[in-house]
C-alpha positions in Angstrom: 49.2 52.4 56.2 48.2 50.6 53.0 47.9 52.3 49.6 44.1 51.8 49.8 44.0 53.4 53.3 46.1 56.3 52.1 43.8 56.8 49.1 40.5 56.4 50.9 41.8 58.4 53.8 42.9 61.2 51.6 39.5 61.2 49.8 37.7 61.1 53.2 39.7 64.1 54.4 38.8 66.0 51.3 35.1 65.3 51.8 35.3 66.5 55.4 37.2 69.6 54.3 34.6 70.3 51.7 31.8 69.4 54.2 30.4 66.8 51.8 29.3 63.9 54.0 28.4 60.5 52.7 30.3 57.5 51.1 32.3 58.1 48.0 31.1 55.8 45.1 34.7 55.3 44.0 35.7 54.0 47.4 32.7 51.6 47.4 33.6 50.3 43.9 37.2 49.6 44.9 36.2 47.8 48.1 33.7 45.7 46.1 36.4 44.9 43.6 38.7 43.8 46.5 36.0 41.5 47.9 35.3 40.0 44.4 39.1 39.4 43.9 39.3 37.5 47.2 36.4 35.3 46.0 38.2 34.3 42.9 41.8 34.2 44.2 42.3 30.6 43.2 41.0 31.0 39.6 43.6 30.7 36.8 43.2 32.7 33.6 44.6 29.6 31.9 41.5 27.7 32.8 39.3 30.4 31.2 41.4 30.1 28.0 41.0 26.3 28.1 37.2 26.6 28.6 36.8 29.1 25.8 38.9 27.0 23.4 36.8 23.9 24.1 33.6 25.9 23.5 34.9 27.2 20.2 36.4 23.8 19.0 33.4 21.7 19.9 35.5 18.8 21.1 38.1 18.3 23.7 40.5 16.6 21.3 40.3 19.5 18.8 40.8 22.1 21.6 43.8 20.1 23.0 45.4 20.1 19.5 44.8 23.9 19.2 46.3 24.5 22.7 49.1 22.0 22.0 48.5 20.0 25.2 47.4 16.4 25.6 43.7 15.6 25.6 43.9 13.9 29.1 45.6 16.9 30.5 42.9 19.3 29.1 40.1 17.1 30.3 41.6 17.1 33.8 41.9 20.9 33.8 38.3 21.3 32.7 37.2 18.9 35.5 39.1 21.1 38.0 37.4 24.2 36.7 34.0 22.4 37.1 34.9 21.3 40.6 35.9 24.9 41.6 32.7 26.3 40.2 30.6 23.4 41.6 28.7 22.7 38.5 29.1 20.9 35.2 29.9 23.1 32.3 29.7 20.6 29.5 27.7 17.5 28.5 29.9 15.0 26.7 29.0 12.5 24.0 30.7 10.6 21.2 30.2 13.6 18.9 31.9 16.2 21.2 30.7 18.5 23.9 27.8 20.8 24.4 27.4 23.6 27.0 25.0 22.9 29.9 22.6 25.6 31.0 25.2 26.5 33.7 28.0 26.4 31.1 26.1 28.9 28.9 25.6 31.2 31.8 29.3 31.0 32.7 30.3 31.7 29.1 28.0 34.7 29.0 29.6 36.2 32.1 33.3 35.5 31.5 33.9 35.8 27.8 34.6 39.5 28.1 37.2 39.1 30.9 40.3 38.4 28.6 39.6 41.5 26.5 39.0 43.6 29.6 42.3 42.5 31.1 44.1 43.1 27.8 42.6 46.6 27.7 43.7 47.2 31.3 47.2 46.2 30.6 47.3 48.2 27.3 46.0 51.3 29.1 49.2 51.6 31.2 51.7 49.7 29.0 54.8 52.0 28.5 56.0 50.1 25.5 54.5 49.9 22.0 51.7 47.3 21.8 51.0 44.6 19.3 47.4 44.8 18.2 46.0 41.8 16.2 43.6 43.0 13.6 41.1 40.7 11.8 40.5 41.6 8.1 37.5 40.3 6.1 38.0 39.3 2.5 38.6 41.6 -0.5 39.3 44.8 1.6 41.2 47.2 -0.7 44.9 47.6 0.2 44.6 51.4 0.5 42.0 50.9 3.3 44.4 48.6 5.2 47.2 51.2 4.7 44.9 54.0 6.0 44.0 52.0 9.1 47.6 50.9 9.6 48.9 54.5 9.4 46.1 55.7 11.8 46.6 53.1 14.5 50.3 52.7 14.3 50.9 56.4 14.4 49.5 56.6 17.9 51.1 56.0 21.3 48.3 55.6 23.8 48.3 55.9 27.6 44.9 55.7 29.1 42.7 58.0 27.0 45.7 60.2 26.0 48.0 59.8 23.0 50.9 61.5 21.3 50.2 62.0 17.7 52.8 61.2 14.9 54.9 59.1 17.3 55.4 55.4 16.6 53.1 53.4 19.0 51.1 50.2 18.6 52.2 47.7 16.0 49.5 45.9 14.0 49.4 42.3 13.0 46.8 41.9 10.3 45.4 38.5 9.4 42.5 37.2 7.4 39.4 36.5 9.6 35.9 35.8 8.2 33.5 38.6 9.1 31.2 36.0 10.7 33.9 35.1 13.3 35.2 38.6 14.1 32.5 39.5 16.7 33.3 36.5 18.8 37.0 37.0 18.5 36.7 40.6 19.5 34.7 39.6 22.6 37.3 37.1 23.6 40.2 39.5 23.1 41.8 37.4 20.4 41.7 40.4 18.0 41.9 44.0 19.1 40.1 45.4 16.0 38.1 44.0 13.1 37.8 45.3 9.6 34.5 44.4 8.0 31.9 45.4 5.4 29.3 47.0 7.6 25.7 46.1 7.3 24.4 47.1 10.7 26.5 47.7 13.9 26.3 44.8 16.4 25.2 45.7 19.9 28.5 44.9 21.6 30.8 46.8 19.2 31.6 50.3 18.1 32.5 51.1 14.5 34.5 53.8 12.6 33.5 53.9 9.0 36.7 54.3 6.9 35.1 54.1 3.5 31.5 54.8 2.4 31.1 54.7 -1.4 28.4 53.8 -3.9 28.6 50.5 -5.7 28.8 50.3 -9.4 29.0 47.6 -12.1 32.5 46.2 -12.9 33.2 44.1 -16.0 36.1 43.0 -18.2 37.2 45.6 -20.7 36.3 43.2 -23.5 32.8 42.5 -22.1 30.0 43.3 -24.7 28.6 46.0 -22.4 31.9 47.7 -21.7 31.6 50.0 -24.7 28.4 51.6 -23.4 28.9 54.7 -21.2 25.6 54.0 -19.4 23.8 50.7 -18.6 20.1 49.9 -18.3 18.3 47.4 -16.1 17.5 45.6 -19.2 21.2 45.2 -20.0 21.9 43.9 -16.5 19.0 41.5 -16.6 21.0 39.3 -18.9 24.1 39.2 -16.7 25.1 37.1 -13.8 26.6 38.8 -10.7 29.9 37.6 -9.4 29.2 37.0 -5.7 30.5 35.7 -2.4 30.7 32.1 -1.6 28.4 30.8 1.1 29.4 32.0 4.6 31.5 34.9 3.3 30.5 38.5 4.1 27.5 37.5 6.2 24.7 40.0 6.3 26.1 42.0 3.5 26.0 39.1 1.0 22.5 38.1 2.0 20.9 41.6 2.0 22.4 43.3 -1.1 20.8 41.0 -3.7 17.4 41.7 -2.1 18.1 45.4 -2.2 19.0 45.1 -5.9 15.8 43.3 -6.6 13.8 46.2 -5.0 15.7 48.5 -7.3 14.6 46.4 -10.3 17.6 44.1 -10.9 16.8 40.4 -10.1 20.3 39.2 -10.6 21.4 35.6 -10.9 24.3 35.0 -8.6 27.6 33.4 -9.6 29.3 32.4 -6.3 33.1 32.3 -6.5 36.2 33.0 -4.4 36.8 36.6 -5.0 38.8 37.5 -1.9 42.0 37.5 -4.0 42.3 40.2 -6.7 43.8 37.7 -9.2 40.8 35.3 -8.8 38.3 38.2 -9.1 40.0 39.4 -12.3 40.2 35.9 -13.7 36.5 35.2 -13.2 35.4 38.4 -14.9 37.8 37.9 -17.9 36.9 34.3 -18.5 33.1 34.4 -18.2 31.2 36.3 -20.9 28.0 37.2 -19.1 29.6 38.0 -15.7 29.7 41.4 -13.9 30.5 42.4 -10.3 29.8 45.2 -7.9 32.5 47.4 -6.5 33.1 51.0 -5.6 34.8 52.9 -8.5 38.0 53.7 -6.6 38.8 50.0 -6.1 39.1 49.2 -9.8 39.8 52.4 -11.6 43.5 51.7 -11.8 43.0 48.2 -13.2 43.5 48.4 -16.9 41.6 45.2 -17.7 38.4 46.3 -16.0 35.8 49.1 -16.5 33.3 50.6 -14.1 29.8 51.9 -14.8 27.3 53.4 -12.4 24.3 51.3 -11.5 21.2 52.6 -13.4 19.2 53.1 -10.2 18.5 56.1 -8.0 20.3 55.9 -4.7 22.5 52.9 -5.5 23.6 50.5 -2.7 26.7 51.5 -0.9 29.7 49.7 0.5 30.8 50.7 4.0 34.1 49.4 5.3 34.6 49.9 9.0 37.0 49.3 11.8 35.3 47.7 14.9 36.2 47.3 18.5 34.5 46.0 21.7 32.2 48.6 23.3 33.5 50.3 26.5 37.0 48.9 25.9 40.4 50.7 25.8 40.5 50.0 22.0 37.1 51.5 21.6 38.4 54.8 23.1 41.4 54.7 20.9 39.2 54.1 17.8 36.9 57.0 18.8 39.8 59.4 19.1 41.2 58.2 15.8 37.9 58.6 14.1 37.7 62.2 15.3 41.2 62.9 14.0 40.6 61.3 10.6 37.0 62.4 10.0 35.7 58.8 10.1 32.1 58.4 11.0 32.0 56.8 14.5 29.0 54.7 15.4 28.4 53.6 19.0 24.6 53.3 19.2 
């Protein structure tokens, strides 16, 4: 007797004993999964990785370089995948490749598979895991430490964990906020750390920091001696801001919110992801100020912080994100409950 027969037989007997006729949904789901698995027996996860890499890279040559295989070999593997599916996935030109209508449909359906498989393995893995974490620019070190301590102090098994026991190891790396959603869906990162504007529909979030923004300036700035600022004071200042493409959503929406509050600020785009560059820009430009929560700069002797002269100042929310309905989302929800982080799943 197979494991499935034993399992379904045991459940059938239990239903009879309890006089509960009718099919069990769990049995039906398992049988459907078996049938689906037979249909895709000859699919190779490697082909999905190749397909996803070509989509991301935009050209077969760039994808081959990223995958460290030859371009002819990659082209052949993509053709094999198309033959197995029975439809073209890409249209090719001298400029690169574009998804066909069928290719877009295929991408939409399969892009969550690597992450789901990763979550399935992680749910039963007896050994500590290595979780890759994407970090957007200029996240305070203490936030990273808080996330590190929270996640690495858990040993997960399914939805259960043992607190205060070394578990998952984290590998944090810089990833633009604009790219994190896609990398989460593909399973290339387990968690993302971003400045939260509005939760995306496919992710859940745990807000680690939620603080009001204030004005930051060099200690020798002409306004630094004033305990309080006015909108008139700020109207003469430029705002140190993110370069194009950085902090999407947050970078576009906050100046508009400041304008509604009465400060139509002139932006001064610069690389401010590294603390040294942030400090250098403020110390070498006379009419330059920045926006930061007080806690992030209060220990920096060369800077001062002043509250924004507006009611209900804008806030900075830094959150950890994970793919909705995934194993990592369950881990994040449990961690948020332990640490008192606001968990957002709607």
